[in-house]
C-alpha positions as CSV (number, residue, x, y, z in Angstrom):
1,M,21.0,23.9,29.8
2,E,24.3,22.3,29.4
3,Q,25.5,21.5,25.9
4,M,27.8,18.9,24.2
5,T,30.1,19.8,21.3
6,L,29.9,17.2,18.5
7,A,32.2,16.5,15.6
8,G,32.3,19.5,13.3
9,N,32.1,21.9,16.3
10,I,28.3,21.5,16.5
11,A,26.9,22.5,19.9
12,I,23.8,20.5,21.0
13,P,21.7,20.7,24.2
14,Q,22.2,17.5,26.3
15,I,18.5,17.3,27.0
16,G,15.9,17.9,24.3
17,L,12.1,17.5,24.1
18,G,10.9,14.5,22.2
19,T,7.7,15.7,20.5
20,Y,6.1,12.4,19.3
21,D,2.4,12.9,19.3
22,L,2.6,16.4,21.0
23,K,0.4,19.3,20.0
24,E,1.4,22.9,19.5
25,A,0.5,24.0,23.0
26,E,2.4,21.1,24.6
27,I,5.5,21.9,22.5
28,G,5.1,25.6,23.3
29,S,5.1,24.8,27.0
30,G,8.3,22.9,26.5
31,L,9.9,26.0,25.0
32,E,8.6,28.1,27.9
33,A,10.1,25.5,30.3
34,G,13.5,26.1,28.7
35,Y,13.9,23.4,26.0
36,R,16.0,24.5,23.1
37,L,16.2,21.2,21.3
38,L,13.0,19.9,19.7
39,D,13.1,16.5,18.1
40,T,10.4,15.7,15.5
41,A,10.0,13.6,12.4
42,W,8.0,13.6,9.2
43,Q,6.4,10.3,10.4
44,Y,5.2,11.9,13.7
45,G,2.9,14.1,11.7
46,N,3.5,17.2,13.8
47,E,6.2,19.1,12.1
48,K,3.7,21.9,11.4
49,E,2.9,22.0,15.1
50,V,6.6,22.3,15.9
51,G,6.9,25.2,13.4
52,K,3.9,27.0,14.8
53,A,5.1,26.6,18.4
54,V,8.5,28.0,17.5
55,K,7.0,30.9,15.7
56,A,4.7,31.7,18.6
57,S,7.5,31.5,21.1
58,G,9.4,34.5,19.7
59,I,12.6,32.6,20.4
60,K,15.3,33.4,17.8
61,R,15.8,30.6,15.3
62,E,19.6,30.5,15.9
63,E,18.9,29.8,19.6
64,L,17.1,26.6,18.8
65,F,18.3,23.1,17.7
66,I,15.7,21.4,15.5
67,T,15.9,17.8,14.5
68,T,13.7,16.0,12.0
69,K,14.0,12.7,10.2
70,L,13.8,11.0,6.8
71,W,11.1,8.3,6.7
72,T,11.7,4.7,5.4
73,E,9.4,4.9,2.4
74,D,11.2,8.0,1.1
75,I,14.6,6.3,1.7
76,R,13.5,3.4,-0.5
77,L,12.1,5.6,-3.2
78,G,15.1,8.0,-3.2
79,K,12.9,11.0,-2.4
80,V,15.4,12.6,0.1
81,R,15.3,16.1,-1.3
82,E,11.6,16.2,-1.8
83,E,11.1,14.9,1.8
84,L,13.4,17.5,3.3
85,E,11.7,20.3,1.4
86,E,8.4,19.2,2.7
87,S,9.7,19.1,6.2
88,L,11.1,22.6,5.9
89,R,7.8,23.9,4.6
90,N,6.0,22.2,7.5
91,L,8.4,23.7,10.0
92,Q,8.4,27.1,8.3
93,M,12.2,27.1,8.4
94,E,15.0,27.5,5.9
95,Y,17.2,24.8,7.5
96,V,17.2,22.1,10.2
97,D,20.0,21.7,12.6
98,L,20.1,17.9,12.3
99,Y,18.6,15.6,9.7
100,L,18.5,11.9,10.5
101,I,17.9,8.7,8.6
102,H,15.0,7.5,10.8
103,W,15.5,3.7,10.3
104,P,18.1,1.8,8.3
105,A,15.8,1.0,5.4
106,E,17.0,-0.4,2.1
107,K,19.0,2.1,0.0
108,F,20.0,4.2,3.0
109,E,23.5,4.6,1.5
110,A,22.1,6.5,-1.5
111,A,19.9,8.5,0.9
112,W,23.0,9.4,2.9
113,A,24.9,10.6,-0.3
114,E,22.0,13.0,-1.0
115,M,21.9,14.2,2.6
116,V,25.6,15.1,2.2
117,K,24.7,17.3,-0.8
118,L,21.8,19.0,1.1
119,K,24.2,19.8,4.0
120,E,26.6,21.4,1.5
121,E,23.8,23.5,0.2
122,G,23.0,24.8,3.7
123,K,19.6,23.2,4.2
124,I,21.0,21.0,7.0
125,R,23.6,21.9,9.6
126,A,24.5,18.3,10.5
127,I,23.5,14.8,9.4
128,G,23.1,11.7,11.4
129,V,21.3,8.4,11.7
130,S,18.8,6.7,14.0
131,N,18.4,3.1,15.0
132,F,21.6,2.0,13.3
133,Q,23.4,-1.2,14.3
134,I,27.1,-1.8,13.9
135,R,26.5,-3.6,10.6
136,H,24.6,-0.6,9.3
137,F,27.5,1.7,10.2
138,K,30.0,-0.5,8.4
139,Q,27.8,-0.6,5.3
140,L,27.5,3.2,5.4
141,M,31.2,3.8,5.9
142,Q,32.1,1.5,3.0
143,A,29.9,3.8,0.8
144,S,30.9,7.2,2.2
145,E,33.8,8.9,4.0
146,I,31.3,11.2,5.8
147,V,30.7,9.8,9.3
148,P,27.3,10.4,11.0
149,I,27.6,13.0,13.8
150,L,25.0,11.2,15.9
151,N,23.0,8.0,16.3
152,Q,19.6,8.2,17.9
153,A,19.0,4.9,19.6
154,E,16.7,3.2,22.1
155,C,18.6,3.4,25.4
156,H,17.4,3.2,29.0
157,P,18.4,1.4,32.2
158,Y,16.6,-1.9,31.1
159,F,18.1,-1.8,27.6
160,Q,21.4,-0.1,27.7
161,N,22.4,-0.9,24.1
162,R,26.1,-1.2,25.2
163,D,27.5,-2.5,22.0
164,I,26.2,0.5,20.0
165,V,27.2,3.0,22.8
166,S,30.7,1.6,22.8
167,Y,31.0,1.5,19.0
168,C,29.8,5.1,18.7
169,A,32.2,6.3,21.4
170,K,35.1,4.7,19.5
171,N,34.1,6.4,16.3
172,R,33.2,9.9,17.7
173,I,29.5,9.4,17.1
174,A,27.3,10.9,19.8
175,V,24.5,8.7,21.1
176,Q,21.1,10.3,21.7
177,A,18.7,8.2,23.7
178,W,15.1,8.0,22.6
179,C,12.7,6.6,25.1
180,P,15.3,7.3,27.8
181,L,12.7,6.8,30.6
182,G,11.4,3.6,29.0
183,G,8.1,5.1,27.9
184,S,4.8,5.2,29.7
185,Y,4.2,1.5,29.0
186,A,7.4,0.5,30.8
187,N,6.5,2.5,34.0
188,F,10.2,2.6,35.0
189,T,9.7,5.6,37.2
190,K,7.6,3.5,39.6
191,K,10.2,0.8,40.1
192,E,11.5,0.6,43.7
193,V,15.1,1.0,42.8
194,F,14.4,4.4,41.2
195,T,12.1,5.6,44.0
196,L,14.8,4.8,46.6
197,L,17.4,6.6,44.7
198,A,15.1,9.5,44.2
199,D,14.5,9.7,47.9
200,K,18.3,9.6,48.5
201,Y,19.0,12.6,46.2
202,G,15.8,14.6,46.7
203,K,14.9,14.2,43.1
204,T,12.3,12.4,41.0
205,P,12.8,8.9,39.6
206,A,12.8,10.4,36.1
207,Q,15.5,12.9,37.1
208,I,17.6,10.0,38.4
209,I,17.3,8.1,35.1
210,L,18.1,11.2,33.0
211,R,21.1,12.0,35.2
212,W,22.4,8.4,34.6
213,H,22.2,9.1,30.9
214,I,24.1,12.3,31.2
215,Q,26.9,10.8,33.3
216,K,27.2,8.0,30.7
217,G,28.1,10.7,28.2
218,M,24.8,10.5,26.3
219,L,22.2,13.0,25.1
220,A,18.5,12.3,25.8
221,I,15.2,13.4,24.4
222,P,12.5,12.6,27.0
223,R,8.9,13.1,25.8
224,S,6.3,14.7,28.1
225,S,3.2,16.7,27.5
226,D,2.9,17.7,31.2
227,R,4.3,21.2,31.9
228,N,5.6,20.2,35.4
229,R,7.3,17.1,34.2
230,Q,8.8,19.0,31.3
231,K,10.5,21.3,33.8
232,E,11.6,18.4,36.0
233,N,13.2,16.6,33.1
234,L,15.4,19.7,32.5
235,D,16.5,19.9,36.1
236,V,19.2,17.3,36.0
237,F,22.4,19.4,36.1
238,S,22.5,20.4,39.7
239,F,23.5,17.0,41.2
240,R,25.6,14.0,40.4
241,L,25.0,10.3,41.1
242,L,27.7,8.5,43.1
243,P,29.6,5.8,41.4
244,E,28.0,3.1,43.5
245,D,24.5,4.3,42.4
246,M,25.6,4.4,38.8
247,K,26.6,0.7,39.2
248,I,23.2,-0.1,40.7
249,I,21.4,1.2,37.6
250,D,24.0,-0.4,35.3
251,M,23.0,-3.8,36.8
252,L,19.4,-3.4,35.6
253,D,20.2,-4.1,32.0
254,T,18.0,-6.9,30.6
255,G,19.1,-6.7,27.0
256,Q,15.4,-6.6,26.0
257,R,14.1,-3.8,23.7
258,I,10.8,-2.0,24.1
259,G,10.7,-0.6,20.6
260,P,11.2,-2.3,17.2
261,D,14.4,-4.2,16.3
262,P,16.5,-2.3,13.8
263,D,17.5,-5.6,12.3
264,N,13.9,-6.7,11.8
265,F,11.3,-4.0,11.2
266,Q,8.4,-4.1,8.8
267,F,7.8,-0.4,8.0
């Protein structure tokens, strides 16, 4: 597993396992496959399963990178500390490696200030955001000198989120792609362009897409419950896409999201 070094000298695996809706056994198979970054959230309802899978794996805590997230309701209510403490109890851990504001709900600036304190107390190693647009970053930076280490955002070949990717690169904020394969409802891996590229490189369509993310300088957290696909999604460091093939994928951008719009969400 290759790693990226973020601001603050934080090392993070380039590929992690998105655990949305995964059960303990499926998370455990991901750890067996070699994942060392697990991405969860209070809202996913499976922090306890993540904690159990980690404990059962026997892997040392310091060898893992665990991300969880602060939900919108708790942002609005100012219940940052209480929410983190609940997440830590669920995970059976003393700290998380990365704590994210899940969505830019009202009062996220105050939530950020409390997250800074929790980081100083050692309950969090690094803090970041998820689904932030440029205007949200500007609001946050007017309220705090502490810049998020990472922005987790929807990004895949059909929605490349170029404005955010460019903004984050200029401000030394890593971009971690959620839904990097477009999700099962998008069926990207069955598109002819990806099957042709997969044949060319002797890889799977999913591996082609994840490799595209890596060469774009991004992190990615593909979700899979299938043991074989979990292994395949990690095997993206032994080849490199040619520039002309990168351009073919670059041209697929439609500008259309699959997930909710961070400027207009109702939760």
